[in-house]
C-alpha positions as CSV (number, residue, x, y, z in Angstrom):
1,M,108.8,33.7,6.6
2,L,106.5,35.8,4.3
3,M,106.4,35.3,0.7
4,S,104.2,38.0,-1.1
5,S,103.1,37.5,-4.7
6,V,106.5,38.7,-6.2
7,A,105.9,40.7,-9.4
8,G,106.5,38.6,-12.5
9,S,107.2,35.4,-10.6
10,A,104.9,32.4,-10.0
11,N,102.9,32.4,-6.9
12,P,103.3,29.0,-5.0
13,L,99.5,28.9,-4.5
14,A,99.0,28.8,-8.3
15,P,98.2,25.3,-9.6
16,A,101.0,23.6,-11.7
17,W,99.3,24.0,-15.0
18,L,99.1,27.9,-14.5
19,S,102.0,30.0,-15.6
20,V,102.7,33.7,-15.1
21,P,101.7,35.5,-18.3
22,A,104.1,37.8,-20.2
23,N,101.2,40.2,-20.6
24,A,98.1,39.8,-18.5
25,N,96.1,41.9,-21.0
26,E,96.4,39.4,-23.8
27,L,93.4,37.3,-24.8
28,A,94.2,33.7,-25.5
29,P,92.5,33.1,-29.1
30,T,91.6,29.5,-28.2
31,V,89.6,30.6,-25.1
32,W,87.8,33.7,-26.4
33,S,85.0,34.0,-29.1
34,R,86.3,34.4,-32.7
35,N,85.4,38.3,-32.6
36,A,86.6,39.3,-29.2
37,A,89.7,41.6,-29.2
38,R,91.2,44.3,-26.9
39,A,90.9,47.7,-28.7
40,E,93.6,50.4,-28.5
41,S,91.8,52.2,-25.8
42,G,92.4,48.9,-23.7
43,V,88.7,48.0,-23.5
44,I,87.7,44.6,-24.7
45,E,85.3,44.6,-27.6
46,I,83.2,41.8,-28.7
47,A,82.0,41.7,-32.4
48,G,82.9,45.5,-32.6
49,L,81.2,46.6,-29.5
50,D,83.1,47.6,-26.4
51,V,82.1,46.0,-23.0
52,A,81.9,49.4,-21.3
53,T,79.0,50.5,-23.8
54,L,77.4,47.2,-23.2
55,V,77.4,47.5,-19.5
56,A,76.1,50.9,-19.6
57,E,73.0,49.7,-21.3
58,Y,72.5,46.3,-19.7
59,G,74.4,46.5,-16.4
60,T,76.4,43.6,-14.7
61,P,76.5,40.6,-14.7
62,V,75.5,40.1,-18.3
63,Y,76.3,37.2,-20.7
64,V,77.4,38.6,-24.0
65,V,77.0,36.2,-27.0
66,D,79.0,36.6,-30.1
67,E,76.3,35.9,-32.4
68,A,78.4,35.5,-35.6
69,D,80.6,33.1,-33.6
70,V,77.7,30.8,-32.7
71,R,76.3,30.7,-36.2
72,G,79.6,30.0,-37.7
73,R,80.4,27.2,-35.4
74,A,77.0,25.6,-36.0
75,R,77.5,25.8,-39.7
76,D,81.0,24.6,-39.4
77,V,80.0,21.5,-37.5
78,R,77.4,20.7,-40.1
79,E,79.6,21.2,-43.1
80,S,82.3,19.2,-41.6
81,F,80.2,16.2,-40.9
82,D,78.4,16.5,-44.2
83,R,81.8,16.3,-46.0
84,E,83.5,13.7,-44.0
85,F,80.6,11.2,-44.0
86,A,80.0,11.6,-47.6
87,R,83.8,10.6,-47.8
88,V,82.9,7.2,-46.3
89,G,79.8,6.8,-48.0
90,S,77.2,7.9,-45.7
91,S,75.7,11.1,-44.1
92,A,75.3,12.6,-40.8
93,K,72.6,14.5,-38.7
94,V,73.7,17.0,-36.3
95,Y,71.5,17.9,-33.2
96,Y,72.3,20.9,-31.1
97,A,72.2,19.8,-27.5
98,G,69.8,22.5,-26.2
99,K,70.6,21.8,-22.6
100,A,73.8,23.7,-23.0
101,F,72.2,27.1,-23.7
102,L,68.8,27.5,-25.3
103,T,66.8,30.6,-26.0
104,I,64.3,31.2,-28.8
105,E,66.7,33.1,-30.8
106,V,69.5,30.5,-30.2
107,A,67.0,27.8,-31.4
108,R,66.4,29.8,-34.5
109,W,70.1,30.1,-35.3
110,M,70.5,26.4,-35.0
111,I,67.8,25.7,-37.5
112,A,69.2,28.4,-40.0
113,A,72.4,26.6,-39.9
114,G,70.9,23.5,-40.9
115,L,71.1,21.6,-37.5
116,N,68.3,19.9,-35.6
117,I,67.8,20.3,-31.8
118,D,68.0,17.9,-28.8
119,V,65.8,18.8,-26.0
120,C,65.3,17.0,-22.6
121,S,62.3,18.6,-20.8
122,G,59.1,19.8,-21.6
123,G,60.2,23.3,-21.0
124,E,63.1,23.0,-23.6
125,L,60.5,21.6,-26.1
126,A,58.3,24.7,-25.4
127,V,61.2,27.0,-26.2
128,A,61.9,25.3,-29.4
129,L,58.3,25.4,-30.4
130,A,58.0,29.0,-29.6
131,A,60.9,29.5,-32.0
132,G,58.8,27.9,-34.7
133,V,61.0,24.9,-35.1
134,D,59.5,22.2,-37.1
135,P,58.9,19.4,-34.5
136,G,60.2,16.9,-36.9
137,R,63.7,18.5,-36.5
138,L,63.7,17.8,-32.7
139,G,64.7,14.9,-30.5
140,L,63.5,14.4,-27.0
141,H,66.0,13.0,-24.3
142,G,65.7,12.2,-20.6
143,N,66.0,9.4,-18.1
144,N,62.6,10.2,-16.6
145,K,60.3,11.7,-19.2
146,S,56.8,12.5,-17.7
147,V,53.8,10.9,-19.3
148,A,52.7,14.4,-20.0
149,E,56.1,15.3,-21.7
150,I,56.0,12.1,-23.9
151,D,52.4,12.8,-24.8
152,R,53.0,16.5,-25.8
153,S,56.1,15.3,-27.9
154,V,54.2,12.7,-29.8
155,S,51.3,14.8,-30.4
156,V,53.3,17.8,-31.9
157,G,55.3,15.1,-34.3
158,I,58.6,15.2,-32.6
159,G,61.1,13.8,-35.0
160,A,62.7,11.2,-32.6
161,I,62.5,10.2,-28.8
162,V,65.4,8.5,-27.1
163,L,64.1,5.6,-25.0
164,D,66.1,5.3,-21.7
165,S,64.3,2.5,-20.1
166,A,62.2,-0.6,-20.9
167,I,59.3,1.5,-19.1
168,E,59.4,4.3,-21.7
169,I,58.7,1.8,-24.6
170,E,55.1,1.3,-23.3
171,R,54.5,4.9,-22.5
172,V,55.6,6.1,-25.8
173,A,53.7,3.3,-27.7
174,A,50.7,4.3,-25.9
175,A,51.0,8.0,-26.7
176,A,51.5,7.2,-30.4
177,K,48.5,4.9,-30.5
178,K,46.5,7.6,-28.7
179,H,47.5,10.3,-31.5
180,G,47.5,7.9,-34.5
181,R,51.2,8.0,-35.0
182,V,54.3,5.9,-35.9
183,Q,56.9,7.4,-33.5
184,P,60.6,7.2,-34.4
185,V,62.8,6.0,-31.5
186,R,66.2,5.5,-30.4
187,L,67.6,3.2,-27.6
188,R,70.1,4.8,-25.2
189,I,72.9,2.3,-24.6
190,N,75.1,2.2,-21.6
191,S,78.3,0.9,-23.5
192,G,80.5,0.6,-20.3
193,V,82.7,3.1,-22.0
194,H,83.5,6.5,-20.2
195,A,85.8,9.4,-21.3
196,S,88.5,10.9,-19.2
197,T,86.4,13.6,-17.5
198,H,85.1,14.5,-14.1
199,E,83.3,11.9,-12.2
200,Y,79.9,13.7,-12.3
201,L,80.2,14.4,-16.0
202,A,80.8,10.7,-17.0
203,T,77.5,9.5,-18.2
204,A,78.1,5.8,-19.8
205,R,79.5,3.8,-17.0
206,E,77.7,0.8,-15.7
207,D,76.5,2.3,-12.3
208,Q,74.5,5.4,-13.5
209,K,71.2,6.5,-14.4
210,F,71.3,6.8,-18.1
211,G,70.3,4.1,-20.7
212,I,70.3,0.3,-20.6
213,P,73.2,-2.2,-20.4
214,L,74.6,-3.3,-23.7
215,A,73.7,-6.8,-22.8
216,D,70.1,-6.1,-22.8
217,A,70.1,-4.2,-26.1
218,E,68.8,-7.0,-28.5
219,A,66.0,-8.1,-26.2
220,T,64.8,-4.5,-25.8
221,V,64.9,-3.6,-29.4
222,A,62.8,-6.9,-29.9
223,I,60.2,-5.3,-27.7
224,I,60.4,-2.0,-29.5
225,R,59.8,-3.7,-32.9
226,S,56.9,-5.5,-31.5
227,H,54.9,-2.3,-31.3
228,S,53.6,-1.2,-34.7
229,E,53.3,2.3,-33.2
230,L,57.2,2.6,-33.0
231,S,59.8,3.0,-35.7
232,F,63.1,1.8,-34.4
233,L,66.0,4.1,-35.7
234,G,69.1,2.8,-33.9
235,L,71.0,2.7,-30.9
236,H,72.2,5.8,-28.9
237,S,75.4,6.3,-26.8
238,H,76.8,9.2,-24.8
239,I,80.1,8.7,-23.1
240,G,80.7,12.0,-21.1
241,S,81.3,15.7,-21.5
242,Q,84.3,18.0,-22.1
243,I,86.3,15.3,-23.9
244,F,89.6,16.1,-25.5
245,E,90.4,12.8,-27.3
246,S,88.6,10.3,-29.6
247,D,89.6,7.0,-28.1
248,G,86.6,6.7,-26.1
249,F,84.3,7.3,-29.0
250,A,86.1,4.6,-30.9
251,E,85.7,2.0,-28.3
252,A,82.0,3.1,-27.8
253,A,81.3,2.8,-31.6
254,R,83.1,-0.7,-31.8
255,R,80.9,-1.9,-29.0
256,L,77.7,-0.5,-30.3
257,F,78.4,-1.8,-34.0
258,A,78.7,-5.5,-32.5
259,V,75.1,-5.1,-31.4
260,H,74.1,-3.0,-34.4
261,A,75.2,-5.8,-36.7
262,K,73.2,-8.3,-35.0
263,L,70.0,-6.2,-35.0
264,L,70.5,-5.8,-38.8
265,E,69.8,-9.5,-39.1
266,T,66.2,-9.1,-37.8
267,G,65.3,-5.6,-39.0
268,P,66.5,-2.2,-40.4
269,V,68.8,-0.1,-38.1
270,P,69.0,3.2,-40.3
271,E,71.1,5.3,-37.8
272,L,73.6,5.3,-35.1
273,N,73.8,8.0,-32.5
274,L,77.2,8.7,-30.9
275,G,76.1,11.6,-28.7
276,G,78.4,14.6,-28.1
277,G,80.6,15.9,-25.2
278,F,83.3,17.6,-27.3
279,G,85.6,19.6,-25.2
280,I,86.5,23.3,-25.5
281,A,89.4,25.4,-24.2
282,Y,88.6,27.2,-21.0
283,T,92.1,28.0,-20.2
284,S,95.3,28.5,-22.4
285,V,96.6,25.1,-21.6
286,D,93.4,23.3,-22.9
287,V,93.9,21.7,-26.3
288,A,90.7,21.0,-27.9
289,L,90.0,19.4,-31.3
290,S,88.8,21.4,-34.1
291,L,85.4,20.6,-35.5
292,D,87.0,19.5,-38.8
293,E,89.3,17.1,-36.8
294,I,86.3,15.8,-34.8
295,A,84.3,15.1,-37.9
296,R,87.2,13.6,-39.8
297,R,87.9,11.2,-36.8
298,F,84.3,10.2,-36.2
299,A,84.0,9.4,-40.0
300,D,86.9,7.1,-39.8
301,I,86.1,5.6,-36.5
302,V,82.5,4.7,-37.9
303,S,83.8,3.6,-41.2
304,A,86.4,1.2,-39.6
305,A,83.8,-0.2,-37.1
306,A,81.3,-1.0,-39.9
307,A,84.1,-2.7,-42.1
308,E,84.9,-4.8,-38.9
309,F,81.5,-6.0,-38.6
310,G,80.7,-6.3,-42.2
311,V,77.8,-3.9,-42.4
312,P,77.0,-0.5,-44.3
313,V,78.0,2.5,-42.8
314,P,74.9,4.0,-41.1
315,V,73.5,7.5,-41.0
316,V,75.3,8.9,-37.9
317,S,73.9,11.3,-35.5
318,I,75.7,13.5,-33.1
319,E,74.6,16.1,-30.4
320,P,77.4,19.0,-30.0
321,G,76.1,21.7,-27.5
322,R,79.2,22.9,-25.7
323,A,81.4,23.0,-29.0
324,I,79.1,25.3,-30.6
325,I,78.0,27.8,-28.0
326,G,80.7,27.5,-25.2
327,P,83.4,29.7,-26.8
328,S,80.9,32.2,-28.1
329,T,80.1,33.8,-24.8
330,A,81.7,35.9,-22.1
331,T,80.3,36.9,-18.9
332,I,81.2,40.6,-17.6
333,Y,81.2,41.5,-14.1
334,E,82.0,44.5,-11.9
335,V,84.7,44.3,-9.2
336,G,83.3,45.2,-5.8
337,T,86.1,44.5,-3.3
338,V,89.7,43.2,-3.4
339,K,91.6,41.7,-0.4
340,D,95.0,40.0,0.0
341,V,94.5,37.0,2.0
342,L,97.7,35.4,3.7
343,V,97.9,31.6,3.2
344,T,100.3,29.2,5.1
345,L,101.9,26.7,2.9
346,P,102.8,23.2,3.9
347,D,106.5,24.1,4.6
348,D,105.3,26.9,7.0
349,T,106.0,29.5,4.6
350,T,103.4,32.0,3.4
351,A,102.0,33.4,0.3
352,I,99.4,35.9,-0.6
353,R,96.2,35.2,-2.7
354,K,94.3,38.2,-4.0
355,Y,90.6,37.7,-3.6
356,V,88.6,39.8,-6.3
357,S,84.9,39.7,-5.5
358,I,82.4,40.4,-8.1
359,D,78.6,41.0,-8.4
360,G,77.7,37.6,-9.7
361,G,78.9,34.2,-8.7
362,M,77.5,30.6,-8.4
363,S,74.1,32.1,-9.2
364,D,75.2,32.8,-12.9
365,N,78.1,30.1,-13.3
366,I,77.8,27.2,-10.9
367,R,80.3,24.9,-12.7
368,P,83.3,25.8,-10.7
369,A,81.1,24.9,-7.4
370,L,79.8,21.6,-9.0
371,Y,82.9,20.3,-11.0
372,G,85.8,22.4,-10.0
373,A,85.7,23.9,-13.6
374,D,88.6,26.2,-14.4
375,Y,88.1,29.5,-16.3
376,T,90.1,32.4,-17.4
377,V,89.6,36.1,-16.4
378,R,90.8,39.4,-17.9
379,I,90.3,43.1,-17.0
380,A,87.9,44.2,-19.5
381,S,87.7,47.9,-19.2
382,R,91.1,48.8,-19.4
383,K,94.6,47.5,-19.9
384,S,97.4,47.8,-17.3
385,D,101.1,47.6,-17.3
386,A,101.2,46.5,-13.5
387,E,102.9,43.2,-12.9
388,P,100.6,40.2,-12.7
389,V,99.5,38.7,-9.5
390,L,97.7,35.5,-8.7
391,V,93.9,36.2,-8.3
392,R,91.0,34.2,-7.2
393,I,87.6,35.5,-8.6
394,A,84.8,35.1,-5.9
395,G,81.2,35.6,-6.3
396,K,79.0,37.5,-3.6
397,H,77.0,34.5,-2.3
398,C,77.1,33.5,1.2
399,E,79.1,30.3,0.3
400,S,82.9,29.8,0.7
401,G,82.8,27.7,-2.4
402,D,81.2,30.5,-4.5
403,I,84.2,30.8,-6.7
404,V,84.1,31.7,-10.5
405,V,87.8,31.6,-11.2
406,H,90.0,29.4,-9.0
407,A,93.2,30.7,-10.2
408,D,94.5,33.2,-12.8
409,Y,97.0,36.1,-13.2
410,L,95.6,39.7,-13.4
411,P,97.5,43.0,-13.3
412,G,98.2,43.7,-9.7
413,D,96.4,47.0,-9.8
414,V,93.0,45.3,-10.2
415,R,90.4,47.5,-8.4
416,P,86.8,48.2,-7.3
417,G,84.9,49.4,-10.5
418,D,87.0,47.6,-12.9
419,L,84.9,45.3,-15.5
420,L,86.1,41.8,-15.6
421,A,85.5,39.3,-18.3
422,V,85.2,35.6,-17.9
423,P,85.2,33.9,-21.5
424,A,83.8,30.5,-22.6
425,T,80.7,30.8,-20.6
426,G,78.2,29.9,-23.1
427,A,77.7,26.3,-22.1
428,Y,76.0,25.5,-18.8
429,C,76.3,28.7,-17.3
430,W,73.1,30.6,-18.2
431,S,71.1,27.1,-18.2
432,L,72.3,26.3,-14.8
433,A,71.8,29.9,-13.4
434,N,69.8,30.1,-10.3
435,N,68.3,32.4,-7.8
436,Y,70.5,31.8,-4.7
437,N,70.4,34.4,-2.2
438,Y,67.6,36.0,-4.4
439,L,69.7,37.2,-7.1
440,G,68.0,37.8,-10.4
441,R,69.5,35.9,-13.3
442,P,71.6,38.0,-15.7
443,P,70.4,39.1,-19.1
444,V,71.5,37.5,-22.3
445,V,72.8,40.1,-25.0
446,A,73.7,39.1,-28.5
447,V,76.3,41.2,-30.1
448,K,76.9,41.4,-34.1
449,D,78.6,43.7,-36.4
450,G,78.9,46.3,-33.7
451,E,75.2,46.2,-32.5
452,A,73.7,44.6,-29.5
453,R,70.2,43.1,-29.1
454,L,68.7,41.6,-26.0
455,L,67.8,37.8,-26.1
456,V,66.7,37.5,-22.4
457,R,66.0,40.5,-20.1
458,R,67.5,40.6,-16.6
459,E,65.4,38.9,-14.0
460,T,64.1,41.7,-11.4
461,E,63.2,41.4,-7.8
462,E,59.5,41.8,-8.9
463,D,60.0,38.6,-10.9
464,L,61.3,36.7,-7.9
465,L,58.5,38.0,-5.7
466,S,55.7,37.4,-8.1
467,R,55.7,33.6,-7.4
468,D,55.6,34.1,-3.6
469,A,52.0,33.4,-2.4
470,G,52.6,35.6,0.6
471,L,52.2,38.8,-1.4
472,R,48.6,37.6,-2.6
473,T,45.5,38.9,-1.1
474,P,43.1,36.4,0.5
475,S,40.8,36.3,-2.4
476,E,43.8,35.7,-4.9
477,K,44.8,32.8,-2.8
478,K,41.7,30.9,-3.4
């Protein structure tokens, strides 16, 4: 029998967590940036500027960053960790994880908020330096740092390098000797603890590329300390990404403190880095910890572990990225086509899924294709009283897996020419953007107090062709 998407009722194709909204125009405050709202006109405004005006100037797709939201979250995380670690007799260092989203202006915002910045490639280092960041406020990550990246980092005076393997000890020591420096380093540990997260996001399991086994930590630190060109700061751990609970952090901290305490017997260990990975809400059913709550739990976790092993509470470093930049940004698209697809269910009944195709896709947000990530979507250019229907937001690429929003409800009259907004796209969307099918990457626009400014311009066809040697003359090829 035919079961169309009945107005106001749940579509059997919808995932169990997704319910039919009472009002498909509403913006869930936990998912959208702090300064996003729907105006009386029906158009979504971000920081006082409506998206229709933004699109008229910058086109679609476009990443729209709520600047005050980013700056506020950066300031909030620093103040929360300062307060909570002072409560337990220590202090905290907050590194913004640049891999989540890094531009020259974003780097400047982080420094202005009192944060340090973590980079994990020569390119990210170049962006931070171009922003005028003091190298002493930078940390370098990566499981396979090139000799050139290490050399440049040491030469500019980077604040810390996270050693990911024994091989890197000799490489960093050699660079430090060459440049006449004593280089501070951390040692990344694979604690064996992993968060409840997607398989590809879990980065602290035994069988994975990051860090060294916990059992090898003491011997490896002894090698580090044997080099006068290196200054050992402490252990480093990262248990995963998009984490909604603190149990994993607590267990990782307890395991690290067991080694931390032993290392104190043979030398100073001033710091402990517990990484990042704090989750955010991508849908209305996601419940993320507040920054205040994260800081309180971390301080309690570290204080309890230090007491258990009878050692002072060290300075703790953390590396949030998604929790700062993720909720700040929405990506705006234009609808191109809409089609109803009849789907046969296991019981041989059928239901309709409405495919809404947009002018972007996996080139500007590859996370749904990589991780099966869920997102929310709303019509941004108007409001509608039409009954909600189940939709799938599809990109324009020649891939069946090119989906931006797997499932959500939109007003049933969604149509070509509508502007759609997908919130919480600040983390790992622009930074993972690509040129599949030769699409240029979208621009990044910051909005604050009703005014917009360009952070990164749109990539053009000329940009894409400029690297193709086929366009060069014979003399230019030499």
